[in-house]
N, C-alpha and C positions, 0 to 999 in steps of 0.2 A: 504494500500500500504506500502511496506517495506521501512524503512528509509535508505537512502543511505549516503555515505561519502559526496556526493555533497550537500545534504540537510544540513548536519552538518557544512560544510565549509561555506555555505551561511549565516547561522545564527551566526556563530562565526566570520564572516568577515575575514577568512583566506583562504589560498589555499587548494585544495584537498590534495596536497602533505604534507602540514602541519598536516592535520587531520590524514592522513595515518601514519605519523611518530608518532603522539601521541598515536593512537589506537594500533600501533604495537610496542610501547615502544622503538623506535629507538633513542631517545634522540635528542639533538640539537634544542629543542624548549623552548622558554621562559616559565618559570614556571607558570606565570599568564595565558598565552595563553593555556598551557597544561591543567591547571585546568578548564579553561572555556570550552575547547573542551570536556573534560571528563564529565563535568556537563551536557552539551547539549546532548551528546550521551546517558547519563543515563536518562535524562528527556524525551527524544524522544523514549526511549526503543530500541536503536540501537542493532541489532543482526547481528554480522558478520557471514560469511559463516564458520561455525565451522569445517566442514569437510576439507575445504581448509586450514584453520588455522592449523589444526592438522597435515596435510601433510607438511605444511611449517615448523612446529615445529620440525619434524623429521630431516629437513635439517639444522636447526640452534639450536644446543644443548643449553640448559639452565642450568647454574650452580648456585645453591643457597647456599650462605654461612650461616651457622648456628652457633651461639654462645650460649652455655649453661653453667652456673656455677654449674655443676653437679657432679664434683669429690667429692666422699665421701657423696653424697646426693642421697639416693636410690629413692627418689620421681621421679627424672628425668629419671629413667630407662624406665618408660612407655612413657614418652614424646619422648625419643629417639626411642623407638619401633614404635611410631606413625609416626615420621619423616621418618624412614627407610621403613615402609610399604608404605607410599605415594611415596617415591623414587622408590621402586620396581615396583609399579603399573604404574608409569609414565616413567619408564626407556626406554620403546620402543619409546617414543617421544623425547628422547635425554636429559631428565632431570637427573641431578646428584646433590648430596649434598657435600659440603665441611664442615664437622662438626668438630668444635673445642670445647673441654670440658675444663673448668677451675675450680679451687677451689676458692671459696670465692668472695669477692666484692671489691677488690682493683681497684680503678678507673683507674690508669695508665695501669694496666694489661688489663682491659677491652678495654680501648682506643686503645692500641697498637694491640690487637688482632683483633679488628674491622678493623683497617688499614691494617693489614697483610692479612685479607680475601680479601679486595679490591685489594691489590697488587697482589694477586694470580688470579685476573681476574674474580671474581664472577659477575654474572649479577644482583643479588638481595641479600638481607640480611633478615634473620629471627633471631631476637635477644631476649635473656633474659638477660637484663643488668641493670646497676645501674641508678637510676633516679637522676642525678646530672647535673648542667648546662653544664659542658664540654662535656658530652655525648649527651645532647640535641643538642648542637651546632654542634657536629660531625655528628649526624644523619641528621640534616637539611642541612649541607654542602654536604653530599653524595647524598641526594635526589635532591638538586639543580643541582648536576653534572649528574643526570640521572640514579642514582641507586635506585630502589625501596627498601623501608625498611618496614618491619612489625615487631611487637613485639609479643612474645609468653610468656604466663604465668604471666608476670608482665610488665605493661606498662611504658612508659616514657612520662612525661608531656612536653608540649610546642613544640612537633615535628609535622611534616607533614607526619608522617608515614601513610602507606596505610590502615592498619587495625591492630587490636589487637585480639588475640585469647587466652582466658584464663578465669579464675574464676572472678566472680563479688565479689571482696574482701570485699566491704562494706556490702553486704548482708551476706556474710560468717561470718563476725565479729558480725553482729546483731544476726544471728542464734546462734553463740557461747555464746553470752550474755544471750539469752533466755534459752538455755540449762543449763548454769551455774546457773541461777536464780532458775530453777526448781530443780536442784540437791541439792543446798545448803539448809540447814535447819536452818541456822543462817545468820547473816550479813556477806557478803563476804569480806574477806581481801585477795586480790589477788596479786600474783606475775605474771607479764607478762614476758615470755621468747620469745623474738622476734629473727629474723634472723639478719637483718641489717636495720638500719634507712635509708640506701641508696636505699632500695628496695621499690618501690611504693606499691606493693601488701602487704608487711608486715605492712607498715604504715596504709594502708587502713583497714586491719583487726583490728588493734588497734582502729582506729577511729570509725569503725562500732560498735565495742564492747562497747566502752565508750559512744557513742551517744545513743545506744539502752538502756543501763543501766540508763543514765540520763533522756532520754525522757519518760521512763516508770517507773521512780522512783524506780528502782531496788536497793536493798541494797547491792551494790557491790562497794567497794572502792579499788583503786590501791595502793598497799604498795610499790612496787618496779618494775622497768623495767630493764631487762638485755639483752644484745645482745649475741647470741650464735655463730654468723657468720656461721650458719648451720653446726656446728662442735660439735660432741657429747662430746668430752673432755672439750671444752670450756663451753658447756651447763651444764655439770656435775659440773664443778668448781664454776661457778657463781650461779647456783641453790643452791648448798650446802652452799655457803657463805651467800646468801640471807636468806635461811631458818634458818640458825644459828643466824644471826643478827636480824631476825624478826620472833620470835617464834609464833607470832599471825597469821601468814599466814595460811589460811585454804583452799586455792584454787590456782591453777596454770593454766594460759591460755597460751598455746604454739602456736605461730602464724606461725612457720616455721619448719625447720629441727632441729635436736638436741634432739629429743624425747627420744631416748635411754639414753642419758646422764642425762636428767632431771629425768627420772624414776629411774635410778641408785642412784642418790642423795637422792630421796625421800625414796627409799627402804633401803639404808644404814642408814638413820637417823631414821628408824623405823616408818615412817609416811605413809606407803602404806595403802590405804583405809581410812586413817584419813584425808588426804588432797585430795580434788577433782580436777581432771585434765580433761581439754577439749583441744583437739588439732586438727590438720588437717592431712588428707591423711591416707592411710592404708598400709604403708610399713610393712615388717615382724616384726620389733621391736614394732611398734604400735599395730599390731594385737595381739602379745604376751601379751603386757601390758593391753590390753582391756580384753583379756580372763582370765588373772590372777587377774583382778580387780584394777590394779594400775591406769588405765585410765578409765574414765567414758564414754566418747564419742569422736568421731572424725568426721570431715566433709571432705568428699572427693570431688575431682574436675575434674574427667575424664581426667587425664593427657595424655592418649593415643590420645584422640580426639584433644587435644591442638596441639600436634605435627603433626598429620595427616591432620587436617583441615588447618593448616597454610600453609603447602606445596601445598595442593590442591588449596587453594585460590590464592596463589602467581602464580602458574602455569596458572590458569584461567585468571589472570590479564594479563599475557604475551599472552595468547591465544586470549582473547577477548578485552583487553585494557580497561576494566571497573573496577573501584574501587568497592569492595564489598559494598552493600547497608548497611548503618548503621555504617560501619567501625569498629564495635566491635561484635565479636561472643563470647557470654558468654557460658561456659560449665556449667553443672548443679552442684549445691551444694548438695551432698548426705550424709545425716547423718547416721552414723553407730554406733551401740552399741554392746554389747556382743552377743545379740540374732541374729544379722544379719551380723556380720563381716565375 
């Protein structure tokens, strides 16, 4: 027998109206009650009338606000393509996106942009943002006010976000350590070029790399760590400085953007093919560097799927009122080298 709103209301000890408000994301319900109702609905396998919900969605447009630190970072081109593909697919149901693109990881800029999206009347948020306490607090404040929030590409700790769609960065870091260990023919003396210590994903790639090297007694030592801020010129400058100051460096691990800048520094110093490089993603600059031998390998993370699935999951949450099972959808880590780039 199908589970009804009445069944959920009885078990949750609330009115049918309260259950209806929770499952249709209408707000005005205590957060503890909301979570209890959602859990009971999930446990009972509640299935709303999808056809009816879809018809209702046409009458009540849904606007999702999206923030991406994508300016001058080509990786995000495919994430944006995924977002827009989902928007187009669901536009007949009244779904639209309010997409804001930023450069870098300035906390105040991210904070004010999130607030501006809310002020423009979005119904939900899908964010790639910095993992710092003030952002955590802001996300939880918005969720408590009835605005669902999801994270894309990089997660934020300590929040009640609905779900995360993106790479498993710990596993990606471990894979990078494994590849570096196989590539090196001597003890590794590694420079790490990361994006920003404010981004959880970048930090997890470093953690996974170092943990794998330590757990498996790989001869990889970290000589220096620099932040590129996902900017090629910054990456170029810091890489060149580090390589000049530490001539013993024989490998570079790039956890984020700035790949073209790193490669330029390596090539200008005459170290191409002498220093081994492992990085992430397959933007044009990375493909070129792999084909010419400057980069040994890269790990890709299905960026289109990150954008596409995030919007689909958020729409389904509005449609069915159910939090995605597991709360995290990991895209695949795909290793590419010269032969399959």
